[in-house]
C-alpha positions as a printed Julia matrix, in Angstrom:
204×3 Matrix{Float64}:
 -53.76   -6.25  64.92
 -50.68   -7.7   66.62
 -51.09  -10.91  64.63
 -51.23   -8.97  61.34
 -48.12   -7.03  62.31
 -46.26  -10.21  63.24
 -47.18  -11.85  59.93
 -46.14   -8.76  57.94
 -42.86   -8.45  59.81
 -42.08  -12.14  59.21
 -42.83  -11.76  55.5
 -40.55   -8.73  55.19
 -37.78  -10.48  57.08
 -38.06  -13.51  54.82
 -37.99  -11.33  51.71
 -34.75   -9.6   52.69
 -33.15  -12.74  54.08
 -33.66  -14.61  50.82
 -31.46  -12.19  48.9
 -29.02  -11.22  51.6
 -25.34  -12.03  51.77
 -22.83  -11.72  54.53
 -21.34   -8.26  54.81
 -19.6    -6.27  57.52
 -20.41   -2.65  58.24
 -17.63   -0.05  58.09
 -18.17    3.56  59.22
 -15.88    6.38  58.07
 -16.19    9.98  59.26
 -14.38   12.92  57.67
 -14.7    16.69  57.51
 -14.51   18.71  54.31
 -13.18   22.27  54.25
 -12.83   24.72  51.35
  -9.22   24.68  50.22
  -7.58   26.45  47.25
  -5.26   23.44  47.0
  -8.28   21.21  46.26
 -10.38   23.03  43.64
 -13.48   21.35  42.2
 -12.87   18.99  39.3
 -15.07   19.9   36.29
 -14.71   16.36  34.94
 -16.51   15.02  38.01
 -19.46   17.37  37.6
 -19.68   16.49  33.91
 -20.75   13.01  35.06
 -23.62   14.26  37.24
 -27.06   12.95  36.21
 -28.51   16.48  36.27
 -27.6    20.0   35.14
 -24.96   21.5   37.45
 -24.75   25.24  38.15
 -22.52   25.16  41.24
 -19.25   23.32  41.87
 -17.54   23.0   45.26
 -14.07   21.73  46.05
 -12.38   20.97  49.33
  -9.92   18.91  51.3
 -11.0    16.02  53.54
  -9.74   15.68  57.1
 -10.08   13.18  59.91
 -10.87   14.59  63.34
 -10.93   13.58  66.99
 -13.69   13.89  69.54
 -13.5    14.26  73.3
 -14.32   11.11  75.25
 -16.45   12.87  77.85
 -18.83   14.9   75.67
 -18.22   14.01  71.99
 -17.21   17.53  70.95
 -14.69   17.84  68.11
 -11.18   18.7   69.26
  -7.56   18.32  68.31
  -5.65   19.01  65.14
  -7.27   17.61  61.95
  -5.22   15.49  59.53
  -5.67   15.8   55.77
  -6.57   12.47  54.15
  -8.08   13.34  50.76
 -10.11   15.69  48.62
 -13.65   16.04  47.3
 -15.65   17.65  44.5
 -19.35   18.39  44.95
 -21.77   19.31  42.17
 -25.11   21.02  42.84
 -28.19   22.18  41.0
 -29.08   25.26  43.03
 -32.66   26.39  42.35
 -33.14   29.2   44.9
 -30.76   31.81  46.28
 -33.2    32.32  49.17
 -32.16   28.92  50.57
 -35.58   28.27  52.14
 -35.61   25.6   54.87
 -37.06   22.33  53.61
 -36.02   22.79  49.97
 -34.09   19.78  48.59
 -31.4    20.24  45.96
 -29.75   17.67  43.68
 -26.24   16.79  44.83
 -23.47   14.69  43.26
 -20.01   14.2   44.75
 -16.75   12.32  44.45
 -14.59   11.64  47.5
 -10.96   10.58  47.19
  -9.99    8.81  50.41
  -7.2     6.44  51.45
  -9.65    3.56  50.88
 -10.19    4.67  47.28
 -12.59    6.85  45.29
 -16.28    7.01  46.18
 -19.03    8.61  44.09
 -22.42    9.47  45.58
 -25.67   11.02  44.39
 -28.79   12.23  46.18
 -30.15   15.42  47.68
 -29.23   18.05  50.23
 -32.03   19.79  52.12
 -31.74   23.28  53.58
 -32.26   23.31  57.34
 -31.65   26.95  58.24
 -30.6    30.21  56.57
 -30.3    32.46  59.62
 -28.29   30.69  62.35
 -26.12   32.1   63.8
 -26.42   34.92  61.23
 -28.77   35.63  58.35
 -27.17   34.34  55.17
 -25.32   31.36  56.63
 -26.93   28.17  55.33
 -27.08   24.86  57.19
 -28.1    21.77  55.22
 -28.26   18.01  55.51
 -27.37   15.59  52.7
 -28.53   12.03  52.03
 -26.55   10.3   49.31
 -26.4     6.81  47.81
 -23.03    5.44  46.82
 -23.02    4.68  43.08
 -19.27    4.24  42.66
 -16.84    2.63  45.12
 -13.76    0.38  45.31
 -14.16   -3.33  44.61
 -13.64   -4.14  48.29
 -17.1    -2.76  49.04
 -20.67   -3.74  48.22
 -22.08   -0.22  48.5
 -23.56    2.02  51.16
 -24.63    5.57  51.85
 -23.25    8.97  52.84
 -24.88   11.6   55.03
 -23.67   15.03  56.02
 -24.24   18.08  58.16
 -23.11   20.9   55.9
 -22.5    24.63  56.23
 -22.66   26.83  53.14
 -21.43   30.43  53.18
 -22.66   31.8   49.81
 -22.44   35.44  50.88
 -18.88   35.14  52.26
 -19.77   36.16  55.79
 -16.65   36.82  57.85
 -15.68   34.08  60.29
 -17.53   31.19  58.59
 -16.43   28.51  56.16
 -18.18   26.25  53.69
 -17.7    22.63  54.68
 -19.32   19.42  55.88
 -19.05   16.61  58.38
 -19.58   13.41  56.35
 -20.44    9.96  57.63
 -19.94    7.0   55.27
 -21.75    3.77  56.06
 -20.05    1.12  53.93
 -20.47   -2.62  53.58
 -17.56   -4.82  52.61
 -17.23   -8.5   51.74
 -16.05   -9.57  55.18
 -18.31  -11.58  57.45
 -20.03   -9.56  60.19
 -18.68   -9.85  63.71
 -21.92  -11.44  64.87
 -25.04  -12.97  63.39
 -27.08  -11.32  66.15
 -28.57   -7.93  65.37
 -30.58   -5.45  67.39
 -33.51   -4.99  65.02
 -35.8    -7.19  67.11
 -35.41   -4.7   69.95
 -35.21   -1.44  67.97
 -38.4    -1.7   65.89
 -41.82   -1.6   67.47
 -44.89   -1.33  65.23
 -47.56    0.92  66.73
 -50.11    0.39  63.96
 -50.61   -1.84  60.94
 -47.51   -1.68  58.68
 -47.91   -0.41  55.12
 -49.22   -2.95  52.64
 -47.3    -1.66  49.61
 -44.96   -4.09  47.94
 -41.36   -3.76  49.09
 -39.01   -3.35  46.13
């Protein structure tokens, strides 16, 4: 089995290497918060590839974390704004349900547009009615300096306006630009360990 895995891994590596270019990874992290000064832009949601029945607007902030434990601290600094567009299919917000999500982020680096899904994680922590979700989005629009990337989030949604809670997200952007990477050496050889035969489906 180890021989089959080694052959499959080599074939996959060769496939991706043949079409790969040199690109450096850039990570950007911001927090979004509901803000009357940054209402949702209807023109953004008009571009969504699905019917939209919920629009969200907010300001984007950078934030600091403590060196010893990673907890968020310090005064945030406003750096941009965002519009999010959602097709909400259930007001019960059941955990595990994925919803279509489209968003535009206006940052100092430029404007980024992303599309994908957000999945409900919880609807009762710390109180019933507060919704926690996670989003996985592909960048479909970005400045010319970049080749593309993805956006993920940990999001809180307060649809019932519970006192003491806000609607907002912590977003992480993983971007790739045209610069050469700092090193040709990666960690994939040490991070991936097949425990059974890999899938035989064609990689597209």
